[in-house]
Backbone as CSV, one residue per row, in Angstrom:
resi,resn,N_x,N_y,N_z,CA_x,CA_y,CA_z,C_x,C_y,C_z
1,MET,-22.573,27.562,84.220,-23.248,26.843,83.135,-22.326,26.840,81.924
2,ALA,-22.293,25.720,81.226,-21.413,25.610,80.070,-21.920,26.475,78.950
3,ASP,-20.996,27.006,78.142,-21.357,27.820,76.979,-21.604,26.891,75.809
4,LEU,-22.912,26.630,75.533,-23.257,25.697,74.478,-22.838,26.205,73.128
5,GLY,-22.753,27.548,72.973,-22.345,28.090,71.681,-20.909,27.742,71.361
6,ASP,-20.045,27.539,72.385,-18.649,27.224,72.145,-18.453,25.754,71.840
7,THR,-19.234,24.883,72.474,-18.987,23.443,72.337,-19.854,22.798,71.285
8,GLY,-20.967,23.466,70.889,-21.903,22.841,69.943,-22.780,21.790,70.600
9,ALA,-22.746,21.697,71.936,-23.536,20.685,72.630,-24.989,21.110,72.719
10,GLU,-25.917,20.148,72.863,-27.345,20.406,73.038,-27.777,19.839,74.376
11,PRO,-28.696,20.537,75.055,-29.173,20.008,76.335,-29.882,18.677,76.151
12,VAL,-29.688,17.720,77.079,-30.299,16.397,76.988,-30.898,16.041,78.334
13,ILE,-31.792,15.022,78.326,-32.357,14.520,79.572,-31.274,13.747,80.316
14,PRO,-30.940,14.102,81.557,-29.866,13.399,82.271,-30.241,11.964,82.570
15,LEU,-29.300,11.031,82.383,-29.476,9.620,82.691,-28.380,9.205,83.676
16,PRO,-28.590,8.193,84.497,-27.561,7.734,85.423,-26.386,7.134,84.667
17,ASN,-25.194,7.301,85.257,-24.029,6.656,84.682,-24.103,5.149,84.873
18,PRO,-23.408,4.386,84.011,-23.397,2.929,84.211,-22.942,2.563,85.608
19,GLY,-23.692,1.687,86.232,-23.356,1.238,87.568,-23.972,2.055,88.678
20,GLU,-24.665,3.191,88.341,-25.263,4.046,89.367,-26.733,3.720,89.633
21,GLY,-27.201,2.700,88.960,-28.597,2.331,89.173,-29.473,2.750,88.013
22,GLY,-30.694,2.215,87.972,-31.612,2.507,86.877,-31.450,1.492,85.762
23,PRO,-32.423,1.420,84.849,-32.380,0.430,83.771,-31.284,0.759,82.772
24,VAL,-30.774,-0.273,82.128,-29.764,-0.113,81.079,-30.196,-0.917,79.879
25,ALA,-29.681,-0.513,78.713,-30.029,-1.208,77.485,-29.401,-2.583,77.452
26,GLU,-30.141,-3.583,77.004,-29.627,-4.941,76.894,-29.006,-5.133,75.514
27,LEU,-27.812,-4.594,75.337,-27.098,-4.708,74.079,-25.803,-5.463,74.327
28,PRO,-25.345,-6.259,73.368,-24.117,-7.028,73.566,-22.951,-6.094,73.856
29,GLY,-22.275,-6.303,74.983,-21.098,-5.526,75.322,-21.370,-4.095,75.689
30,ALA,-22.631,-3.737,75.929,-22.969,-2.352,76.218,-23.560,-2.239,77.614
31,ASP,-23.408,-1.069,78.202,-23.980,-0.777,79.521,-24.495,0.643,79.488
32,VAL,-25.496,0.883,78.598,-25.972,2.230,78.318,-27.289,2.465,79.038
33,PRO,-27.418,3.502,79.879,-28.697,3.775,80.564,-29.795,4.147,79.567
34,VAL,-31.048,3.802,79.889,-32.207,4.124,79.050,-33.294,4.713,79.921
35,ILE,-34.253,5.414,79.285,-35.417,5.948,80.002,-36.366,4.801,80.300
36,PRO,-36.777,4.579,81.539,-37.625,3.420,81.871,-39.035,3.573,81.350
37,LEU,-39.638,2.465,80.916,-41.054,2.364,80.566,-41.692,1.335,81.486
38,PRO,-42.986,1.444,81.749,-43.634,0.467,82.631,-43.656,-0.908,82.005
39,ASN,-43.636,-1.930,82.872,-43.769,-3.290,82.390,-45.190,-3.554,81.936
40,PRO,-45.406,-4.538,81.021,-46.776,-4.877,80.616,-47.632,-5.204,81.827
41,GLY,-48.820,-4.648,81.852,-49.730,-4.867,82.963,-49.647,-3.825,84.050
42,GLU,-48.593,-2.938,83.983,-48.444,-1.905,85.009,-49.059,-0.576,84.591
43,GLY,-49.655,-0.542,83.404,-50.272,0.689,82.940,-49.369,1.461,82.029
44,GLY,-49.962,2.304,81.168,-49.184,3.130,80.255,-48.797,2.356,79.015
45,PRO,-48.190,3.042,78.040,-47.829,2.389,76.783,-46.675,1.424,76.973
46,VAL,-46.662,0.374,76.182,-45.571,-0.598,76.190,-45.109,-0.817,74.767
47,ALA,-43.875,-1.329,74.628,-43.295,-1.541,73.312,-43.761,-2.853,72.723
48,THR,-44.137,-2.837,71.449,-44.479,-4.034,70.718,-43.764,-3.982,69.389
49,GLY,-42.881,-4.900,69.167,-42.141,-4.893,67.909,-41.289,-3.651,67.754
50,GLY,-40.824,-3.093,68.878,-39.952,-1.933,68.803,-40.684,-0.609,68.783
51,ALA,-42.035,-0.603,68.790,-42.795,0.647,68.730,-43.623,0.814,69.992
52,ILE,-43.811,2.044,70.414,-44.648,2.324,71.578,-46.110,2.341,71.141
53,VAL,-46.936,1.562,71.817,-48.356,1.449,71.471,-49.163,2.264,72.458
54,LEU,-49.948,3.222,71.956,-50.814,4.032,72.811,-52.199,3.415,72.854
55,PRO,-52.850,3.370,74.002,-54.179,2.750,74.091,-55.224,3.549,73.335
56,ILE,-56.177,2.845,72.694,-57.298,3.465,71.980,-58.571,3.072,72.716
57,TRP,-59.246,4.074,73.294,-60.447,3.792,74.067,-61.662,3.766,73.147
58,PRO,-62.586,2.809,73.324,-63.772,2.741,72.464,-64.697,3.926,72.681
59,ARG,-65.297,4.422,71.603,-66.262,5.504,71.704,-67.669,4.924,71.746
60,ASN,-68.603,5.736,72.241,-69.980,5.291,72.364,-70.784,5.648,71.128
61,THR,-72.016,5.125,71.094,-72.980,5.465,70.064,-74.251,5.947,70.753
62,ARG,-74.992,6.850,70.093,-76.251,7.362,70.651,-77.402,6.711,69.905
63,VAL,-78.398,6.222,70.654,-79.528,5.515,70.048,-80.822,5.967,70.721
64,ARG,-81.848,6.209,69.896,-83.195,6.454,70.411,-84.151,5.512,69.687
65,PHE,-85.373,5.367,70.203,-86.305,4.379,69.687,-87.650,5.026,69.351
66,LEU,-88.217,4.611,68.207,-89.495,5.122,67.709,-90.477,3.964,67.578
67,ASN,-91.679,4.140,68.104,-92.749,3.158,67.930,-93.613,3.587,66.753
68,ALA,-93.377,2.957,65.592,-94.154,3.229,64.393,-94.984,2.011,63.993
69,ALA,-95.250,1.122,64.950,-95.969,-0.131,64.688,-97.453,0.067,64.984
70,TYR,-98.215,0.387,63.956,-99.644,0.657,64.118,-100.376,-0.621,64.519
71,GLY,-101.306,-0.485,65.488,-102.158,-1.596,65.889,-101.597,-2.462,66.991
72,TYR,-100.434,-2.110,67.545,-99.832,-2.886,68.620,-99.895,-2.106,69.932
73,PRO,-99.859,-2.819,71.052,-99.807,-2.107,72.340,-98.424,-1.509,72.565
74,SER,-98.280,-0.827,73.678,-96.998,-0.204,73.995,-95.915,-1.256,74.219
75,PHE,-94.662,-0.834,74.014,-93.534,-1.756,74.088,-92.594,-1.393,75.230
76,ARG,-91.807,-2.383,75.624,-90.569,-2.184,76.368,-89.424,-2.555,75.431
77,ILE,-88.334,-1.795,75.516,-87.197,-2.018,74.632,-85.993,-2.427,75.472
78,PHE,-85.319,-3.493,75.018,-84.105,-3.971,75.669,-82.938,-3.841,74.698
79,PHE,-81.820,-3.377,75.216,-80.575,-3.278,74.447,-79.644,-4.329,75.029
80,ASN,-79.441,-5.440,74.297,-78.891,-6.664,74.865,-79.818,-7.089,76.008
81,SER,-79.327,-7.303,77.187,-80.202,-7.722,78.289,-80.654,-6.554,79.162
82,ARG,-80.293,-5.334,78.780,-80.597,-4.156,79.600,-81.874,-3.488,79.116
83,ARG,-82.814,-3.262,80.005,-84.044,-2.557,79.638,-83.748,-1.064,79.568
84,VAL,-83.956,-0.469,78.388,-83.593,0.935,78.175,-84.809,1.833,77.985
85,VAL,-85.950,1.268,77.599,-87.191,2.042,77.497,-88.284,1.235,78.178
86,ASN,-88.923,1.805,79.169,-89.911,1.073,79.955,-91.303,1.134,79.343
87,PHE,-91.604,2.227,78.636,-92.953,2.385,78.059,-92.818,3.216,76.794
88,LEU,-93.064,2.587,75.640,-92.979,3.270,74.346,-94.306,3.091,73.623
89,GLY,-95.198,4.102,73.793,-96.493,4.039,73.138,-96.387,4.317,71.652
90,TYR,-97.478,4.040,70.944,-97.466,4.275,69.498,-97.277,5.756,69.195
91,ALA,-96.532,6.034,68.130,-96.246,7.400,67.672,-95.475,8.193,68.718
92,SER,-94.631,7.497,69.487,-93.789,8.187,70.466,-92.324,7.860,70.205
93,LEU,-91.466,8.774,70.641,-90.035,8.709,70.371,-89.294,8.887,71.688
94,SER,-88.396,7.972,72.002,-87.626,8.083,73.233,-86.508,9.105,73.059
95,GLY,-85.892,9.494,74.166,-84.678,10.296,74.088,-83.489,9.415,73.725
96,TYR,-82.366,10.066,73.435,-81.158,9.319,73.118,-80.555,8.722,74.387
97,GLY,-80.044,7.504,74.251,-79.213,6.890,75.271,-77.840,6.613,74.694
98,ARG,-76.838,6.534,75.548,-75.471,6.254,75.111,-75.122,4.798,75.412
99,TYR,-74.608,4.117,74.390,-74.275,2.710,74.510,-72.925,2.459,73.838
100,SER,-72.318,1.336,74.166,-71.064,0.987,73.514,-71.321,0.649,72.050
101,SER,-70.350,0.952,71.202,-70.491,0.651,69.780,-70.286,-0.838,69.533
102,GLY,-70.622,-1.275,68.318,-70.496,-2.685,67.956,-71.854,-3.289,67.628
103,TYR,-71.914,-4.608,67.545,-73.167,-5.309,67.262,-73.907,-5.567,68.567
104,HIS,-75.201,-5.191,68.581,-76.015,-5.372,69.779,-77.395,-5.892,69.379
105,THR,-78.011,-6.644,70.279,-79.331,-7.212,70.036,-80.397,-6.330,70.674
106,VAL,-81.333,-5.888,69.848,-82.467,-5.087,70.320,-83.671,-6.003,70.445
107,THR,-84.313,-5.981,71.612,-85.496,-6.802,71.870,-86.697,-5.896,72.071
108,VAL,-87.777,-6.199,71.359,-89.045,-5.484,71.503,-90.014,-6.404,72.233
109,ALA,-90.444,-5.993,73.416,-91.320,-6.820,74.244,-92.552,-6.040,74.638
110,GLY,-93.620,-6.761,74.941,-94.819,-6.141,75.469,-94.656,-5.826,76.945
111,LEU,-95.573,-5.050,77.473,-95.521,-4.725,78.896,-95.730,-5.963,79.761
112,ASP,-96.321,-7.025,79.174,-96.523,-8.280,79.895,-95.342,-9.227,79.765
113,GLY,-94.276,-8.791,79.073,-93.093,-9.615,78.914,-93.036,-10.409,77.625
114,TYR,-94.120,-10.416,76.850,-94.121,-11.166,75.588,-93.124,-10.549,74.611
115,ILE,-92.269,-11.389,74.022,-91.247,-10.902,73.108,-91.789,-10.948,71.676
116,TYR,-91.907,-9.760,71.072,-92.377,-9.663,69.696,-91.247,-9.849,68.687
117,LEU,-90.071,-9.378,69.041,-89.014,-9.304,68.035,-87.657,-9.156,68.710
118,GLN,-86.659,-9.845,68.159,-85.259,-9.648,68.527,-84.444,-9.542,67.241
119,LYS,-83.562,-8.539,67.187,-82.765,-8.345,65.984,-81.416,-7.748,66.374
120,THR,-80.348,-8.271,65.779,-79.003,-7.761,66.038,-78.638,-6.731,64.978
121,LEU,-78.185,-5.558,65.429,-77.888,-4.442,64.544,-76.483,-3.918,64.834
122,PRO,-75.822,-3.342,63.807,-74.516,-2.735,64.030,-74.652,-1.267,64.426
123,PHE,-73.857,-0.838,65.393,-73.874,0.551,65.843,-72.453,1.088,65.767
124,GLU,-72.261,2.030,64.878,-70.922,2.556,64.618,-70.493,3.529,65.709
125,SER,-69.220,3.503,66.029,-68.668,4.384,67.046,-68.826,5.845,66.646
126,GLY,-69.286,6.668,67.591,-69.417,8.095,67.358,-70.630,8.508,66.551
127,SER,-71.545,7.575,66.261,-72.718,7.887,65.443,-73.978,7.979,66.293
128,SER,-75.068,8.444,65.659,-76.377,8.521,66.301,-77.392,7.826,65.408
129,TYR,-78.351,7.142,66.032,-79.344,6.380,65.271,-80.730,6.528,65.892
130,THR,-81.754,6.446,65.021,-83.116,6.171,65.443,-83.438,4.745,65.024
131,VAL,-83.828,3.918,65.962,-84.260,2.551,65.660,-85.781,2.533,65.755
132,ALA,-86.445,2.292,64.622,-87.909,2.346,64.557,-88.487,0.937,64.531
133,VAL,-89.513,0.716,65.367,-90.295,-0.512,65.311,-91.402,-0.278,64.294
134,ILE,-91.424,-1.068,63.219,-92.367,-0.840,62.128,-93.184,-2.100,61.847
135,ASN,-94.290,-1.903,61.154,-95.096,-3.028,60.692,-94.451,-3.679,59.477
136,ARG,-94.678,-4.958,59.339,-94.359,-5.687,58.112,-95.426,-6.753,57.942
137,THR,-95.431,-7.402,56.808,-96.427,-8.441,56.570,-96.298,-9.542,57.617
138,GLY,-97.321,-9.736,58.387,-97.333,-10.801,59.376,-96.629,-10.503,60.681
139,GLY,-96.209,-9.274,60.924,-95.545,-9.013,62.188,-94.834,-7.679,62.246
140,LEU,-93.690,-7.664,62.921,-92.941,-6.443,63.156,-91.524,-6.578,62.616
141,ASP,-90.891,-5.427,62.445,-89.496,-5.396,62.043,-88.857,-4.159,62.674
142,LEU,-87.531,-4.101,62.635,-86.773,-2.936,63.084,-86.051,-2.336,61.898
143,ILE,-86.041,-1.021,61.817,-85.275,-0.323,60.807,-84.392,0.707,61.499
144,GLN,-83.152,0.779,61.073,-82.152,1.629,61.699,-81.908,2.847,60.818
145,ILE,-82.113,4.047,61.369,-82.011,5.294,60.617,-80.830,6.091,61.147
146,PRO,-79.791,6.335,60.350,-78.675,7.166,60.814,-79.134,8.607,61.016
147,ASP,-78.728,9.221,62.116,-79.140,10.584,62.442,-78.014,11.597,62.320
148,ILE,-76.836,11.161,61.902,-75.709,12.083,61.788,-75.955,13.065,60.638
149,CYS,-75.728,14.327,60.914,-75.884,15.368,59.898,-74.879,16.470,60.194
150,CYS,-74.456,17.135,59.132,-73.563,18.267,59.341,-74.299,19.341,60.151
151,ALA,-73.551,20.064,60.963,-74.164,21.086,61.805,-74.751,22.203,60.956
152,PRO,-75.916,22.720,61.336,-76.491,23.846,60.587,-75.528,25.021,60.541
153,THR,-75.478,25.698,59.404,-74.544,26.816,59.218,-75.282,28.081,58.832
154,ARG,-74.641,29.203,59.057,-75.135,30.516,58.649,-76.565,30.780,59.108
155,GLY,-76.863,30.358,60.323,-78.166,30.642,60.902,-79.295,29.801,60.366
156,ALA,-79.006,28.786,59.532,-80.045,27.940,58.947,-80.273,26.700,59.812
157,SER,-81.141,25.809,59.338,-81.404,24.525,59.983,-81.401,23.452,58.907
158,ASN,-81.665,22.197,59.311,-81.731,21.081,58.372,-83.071,20.385,58.503
159,PHE,-83.538,19.805,57.389,-84.886,19.232,57.322,-84.848,17.956,56.500
160,ARG,-85.584,16.938,56.959,-85.735,15.704,56.184,-87.055,15.051,56.549
161,VAL,-87.445,14.028,55.758,-88.694,13.308,55.977,-88.390,11.820,55.992
162,SER,-89.011,11.098,56.926,-88.818,9.656,57.068,-90.188,8.980,57.051
163,ASN,-90.423,8.130,56.055,-91.724,7.483,55.884,-91.711,6.116,56.561
164,MET,-92.357,6.020,57.718,-92.453,4.770,58.474,-93.878,4.220,58.477
165,ALA,-94.710,4.664,57.528,-96.120,4.255,57.472,-96.279,3.068,56.526
166,TYR,-96.629,1.912,57.098,-96.750,0.673,56.314,-97.802,0.784,55.217
167,ASN,-98.856,1.551,55.458,-99.964,1.660,54.508,-99.762,2.775,53.480
168,SER,-98.567,3.322,53.411,-98.327,4.499,52.573,-97.868,4.114,51.177
169,GLY,-98.392,4.854,50.181,-97.820,4.807,48.849,-96.696,5.815,48.745
170,PRO,-96.103,5.986,47.568,-95.067,7.013,47.396,-95.643,8.407,47.638
171,VAL,-95.047,9.158,48.543,-95.588,10.443,48.969,-94.639,11.558,48.551
172,ASP,-95.213,12.621,47.961,-94.446,13.829,47.675,-94.600,14.802,48.842
173,VAL,-93.540,15.580,49.075,-93.548,16.595,50.126,-93.502,17.951,49.448
174,LEU,-94.557,18.763,49.642,-94.683,20.039,48.960,-94.767,21.190,49.948
175,LEU,-94.363,22.357,49.482,-94.688,23.589,50.180,-96.062,24.054,49.723
176,ALA,-96.629,24.999,50.472,-98.000,25.428,50.191,-98.135,26.167,48.870
177,ASP,-97.010,26.599,48.264,-97.112,27.255,46.962,-96.948,26.270,45.812
178,GLY,-96.860,24.966,46.126,-96.792,23.950,45.082,-95.407,23.439,44.767
179,ARG,-94.354,24.028,45.324,-93.006,23.506,45.077,-92.832,22.157,45.763
180,VAL,-92.286,21.198,45.038,-92.076,19.852,45.572,-90.669,19.779,46.164
181,ILE,-90.596,19.515,47.469,-89.311,19.416,48.160,-88.703,18.028,47.956
182,TYR,-89.509,16.999,48.141,-89.094,15.610,47.908,-90.194,14.916,47.103
183,ALA,-89.788,14.011,46.235,-90.751,13.268,45.423,-90.654,11.775,45.729
184,ASP,-91.816,11.120,45.777,-91.900,9.658,45.899,-91.136,9.112,47.097
185,VAL,-91.428,9.638,48.285,-90.831,9.110,49.515,-91.620,7.863,49.907
186,ARG,-90.979,6.716,49.807,-91.673,5.441,49.996,-91.520,4.917,51.424
187,PHE,-92.308,3.914,51.752,-92.253,3.259,53.047,-90.830,2.763,53.319
188,LYS,-90.332,3.037,54.506,-88.984,2.688,54.986,-87.892,3.571,54.387
189,GLU,-88.265,4.630,53.688,-87.272,5.541,53.100,-87.143,6.806,53.954
190,THR,-85.902,7.234,54.152,-85.604,8.503,54.819,-84.820,9.367,53.853
191,THR,-85.277,10.564,53.618,-84.632,11.442,52.647,-83.312,11.981,53.208
192,ALA,-82.519,12.554,52.313,-81.338,13.301,52.740,-81.782,14.617,53.360
193,TYR,-80.946,15.151,54.230,-81.233,16.462,54.815,-81.109,17.546,53.738
194,LYS,-81.983,18.540,53.818,-81.874,19.764,53.025,-81.792,20.943,53.993
195,ARG,-81.033,21.932,53.613,-80.952,23.126,54.454,-82.243,23.921,54.337
196,ILE,-82.719,24.406,55.480,-83.971,25.143,55.515,-83.743,26.436,56.290
197,GLN,-84.291,27.513,55.780,-84.157,28.810,56.423,-85.202,28.951,57.534
198,PRO,-84.872,29.633,58.622,-85.858,29.840,59.690,-87.102,30.552,59.166
199,GLY,-88.237,30.212,59.721,-89.495,30.837,59.309,-90.669,29.905,59.491
200,GLU,-91.824,30.337,59.026,-93.059,29.571,59.151,-93.345,28.851,57.834
201,TYR,-93.683,27.560,57.955,-93.911,26.732,56.769,-95.191,25.932,56.919
202,GLU,-95.817,25.683,55.782,-96.883,24.694,55.707,-96.446,23.640,54.702
203,PHE,-96.298,22.386,55.190,-95.905,21.274,54.329,-97.138,20.428,54.023
204,LEU,-97.242,20.027,52.767,-98.338,19.186,52.316,-97.762,17.861,51.833
205,PHE,-98.464,16.775,52.128,-98.035,15.431,51.735,-99.107,14.843,50.826
206,ALA,-98.714,14.497,49.622,-99.691,14.077,48.626,-99.017,13.181,47.590
207,GLU,-99.837,12.501,46.792,-99.341,11.740,45.649,-99.564,12.583,44.395
208,THR,-98.476,13.029,43.787,-98.557,13.849,42.587,-97.579,13.306,41.548
209,SER,-97.614,13.899,40.384,-96.664,13.549,39.312,-95.710,14.714,39.048
210,MET,-95.566,15.610,40.011,-94.765,16.808,39.815,-93.289,16.523,40.083
211,MET,-92.424,17.336,39.508,-90.990,17.192,39.666,-90.511,17.998,40.869
212,PRO,-89.526,17.458,41.619,-89.025,18.201,42.785,-88.074,19.311,42.377
213,ILE,-87.851,20.246,43.298,-86.859,21.292,43.082,-85.466,20.649,43.105
214,PRO,-84.429,21.283,42.556,-83.084,20.703,42.580,-82.652,20.338,43.995
215,SER,-81.927,19.226,44.119,-81.566,18.695,45.436,-80.677,19.636,46.227
216,ASP,-79.923,20.501,45.554,-79.027,21.405,46.269,-79.673,22.756,46.587
217,MET,-80.950,22.905,46.314,-81.642,24.172,46.571,-82.190,24.175,47.992
218,ASP,-81.966,25.274,48.712,-82.477,25.419,50.074,-83.996,25.490,50.084
219,ILE,-84.571,25.129,51.241,-85.998,25.343,51.465,-86.151,26.729,52.072
220,GLU,-86.910,27.584,51.409,-87.063,28.961,51.848,-88.497,29.231,52.254
221,SER,-88.667,30.110,53.229,-90.008,30.444,53.697,-90.789,31.170,52.610
222,LEU,-92.101,31.152,52.760,-92.992,31.689,51.738,-93.571,33.030,52.162
223,ASP,-94.007,33.766,51.184,-94.815,34.946,51.454,-96.154,34.475,52.017
224,SER,-96.639,35.110,53.062,-97.875,34.661,53.701,-99.060,34.664,52.753
225,ALA,-98.994,35.429,51.669,-100.106,35.476,50.720,-100.287,34.155,49.992
226,PHE,-99.209,33.332,49.935,-99.296,32.078,49.191,-99.689,30.899,50.070
227,ILE,-99.539,31.041,51.379,-99.779,29.897,52.252,-101.249,29.488,52.180
228,GLY,-101.459,28.217,51.879,-102.806,27.662,51.810,-103.545,27.976,50.530
229,MET,-102.912,28.648,49.559,-103.621,29.052,48.342,-103.500,28.036,47.212
230,TYR,-102.538,27.092,47.333,-102.301,26.183,46.217,-103.122,24.919,46.399
231,PRO,-104.044,24.582,45.490,-104.833,23.353,45.639,-104.001,22.128,45.282
232,VAL,-103.954,21.138,46.185,-103.193,19.914,45.958,-104.150,18.734,45.971
233,PRO,-104.315,18.049,44.841,-105.197,16.867,44.826,-104.545,15.704,45.574
234,ASP,-105.354,14.819,46.093,-104.890,13.603,46.758,-103.967,13.896,47.941
235,MET,-104.216,14.973,48.678,-103.413,15.280,49.856,-103.763,14.303,50.974
236,VAL,-102.743,13.759,51.632,-102.972,12.749,52.665,-102.628,13.255,54.064
237,ALA,-101.870,14.355,54.169,-101.533,14.927,55.473,-100.956,16.311,55.252
238,SER,-100.911,17.100,56.313,-100.296,18.425,56.245,-99.625,18.719,57.577
239,LEU,-98.736,19.699,57.554,-97.979,20.031,58.756,-97.633,21.507,58.737
240,TYR,-97.914,22.191,59.840,-97.448,23.558,60.037,-96.217,23.495,60.918
241,LEU,-95.133,24.145,60.500,-93.878,24.060,61.233,-93.227,25.431,61.320
242,ASN,-92.937,25.855,62.535,-92.202,27.095,62.774,-90.737,26.725,62.977
243,VAL,-89.922,26.914,61.958,-88.532,26.469,61.962,-87.666,27.472,62.710
244,GLN,-86.943,26.966,63.722,-85.988,27.766,64.471,-84.585,27.518,63.933
245,ARG,-83.706,28.460,64.102,-82.358,28.304,63.588,-81.550,27.309,64.415
246,GLY,-80.556,26.691,63.768,-79.650,25.783,64.460,-80.265,24.480,64.903
247,THR,-81.262,23.962,64.154,-81.983,22.757,64.558,-82.063,21.784,63.386
248,ASN,-81.927,20.482,63.689,-82.160,19.436,62.692,-83.569,18.889,62.888
249,TYR,-84.396,18.986,61.842,-85.782,18.517,61.904,-85.940,17.218,61.114
250,THR,-86.593,16.231,61.740,-87.012,15.021,61.044,-88.520,14.892,61.194
251,VAL,-89.230,14.825,60.068,-90.681,14.616,60.083,-90.937,13.152,59.772
252,PHE,-91.415,12.410,60.776,-91.772,11.008,60.577,-93.220,10.916,60.104
253,LEU,-93.451,10.167,59.033,-94.804,9.860,58.571,-95.216,8.531,59.170
254,LEU,-96.347,8.517,59.897,-96.816,7.326,60.592,-98.241,7.017,60.177
255,GLN,-98.606,5.755,60.309,-99.961,5.331,59.958,-100.958,5.881,60.968
256,ASN,-102.129,6.284,60.464,-103.138,6.897,61.322,-104.498,6.236,61.175
257,GLY,-104.525,5.033,60.659,-105.783,4.325,60.458,-105.558,3.109,59.577
258,PRO,-106.584,2.270,59.426,-106.416,1.039,58.651,-106.405,1.248,57.143
259,GLY,-106.915,2.386,56.675,-107.013,2.610,55.237,-105.682,3.016,54.613
260,ALA,-105.615,2.890,53.299,-104.405,3.279,52.574,-104.193,4.786,52.678
261,ASN,-102.944,5.180,52.866,-102.552,6.591,52.917,-103.247,7.375,54.024
262,SER,-103.623,6.687,55.097,-104.115,7.381,56.281,-102.890,7.680,57.154
263,LEU,-102.437,8.937,57.121,-101.141,9.274,57.708,-101.246,10.370,58.764
264,GLN,-100.254,10.399,59.654,-100.065,11.468,60.598,-98.584,11.781,60.659
265,THR,-98.227,12.916,61.236,-96.829,13.330,61.308,-96.344,13.384,62.753
266,LEU,-95.058,13.131,62.936,-94.385,13.283,64.213,-93.070,13.987,63.942
267,VAL,-92.833,15.118,64.609,-91.662,15.951,64.346,-90.636,15.770,65.462
268,ALA,-89.402,15.470,65.076,-88.277,15.406,66.005,-87.378,16.600,65.769
269,GLU,-87.048,17.330,66.837,-86.175,18.495,66.761,-84.898,18.184,67.528
270,ASP,-83.781,18.233,66.850,-82.490,17.923,67.459,-81.564,19.128,67.338
271,ARG,-81.023,19.553,68.452,-80.097,20.698,68.471,-78.722,20.233,68.925
């Protein structure tokens, strides 16, 4: 073996000598061997404008569907021409499905095939969404709710509220001791996630004029002596929730009758 320390040479990838076979560079007056690359269409990266182009594969998006359309029968859901949910009753939530990203048409149909609604929505690569079928004046609509959230840290979880109740006024979200977590959550509004500590909670939903706690303050469990002791006027719904660590919670507010502010809750737990 040659003594590289004496010659200053560096090891290189061996190439065939000119005339011994293999590809050579197409340079004027030159016959220099080169490392072969596949031809276009043969697979692998190819040169474009002097640069090697590596393929970029499209990523998928995760989508689930919520039936928040009070007063309608169950639905079938189509993603483009593909049927993805066969039976979606009121106040029910499908599991996530994986689909290609981009613009896609969502069709809401009855079990008899009647088409209630078609709408084209954008789905970003690598994201997760809840697509809710909601009431609107004279019919139905779709609303797209992003579900991406930072992962729970330090043994905590995340919590938010999504108001999909057409008959709802602005609703405050309170703990049983009177602290306001969110104020004036309106129809079609989804709050930002707040970090919540594991424990037992009683949430009250009401119309009040109280101010919420600072947005960067965690939701902390209460002393059991305070639970249920705080009188809240104009309460429209309540929820008992045993929060587990490492979970993202979304509380959907849904219509529960024809009257104003007749509400019910639906809890989604995502790990």
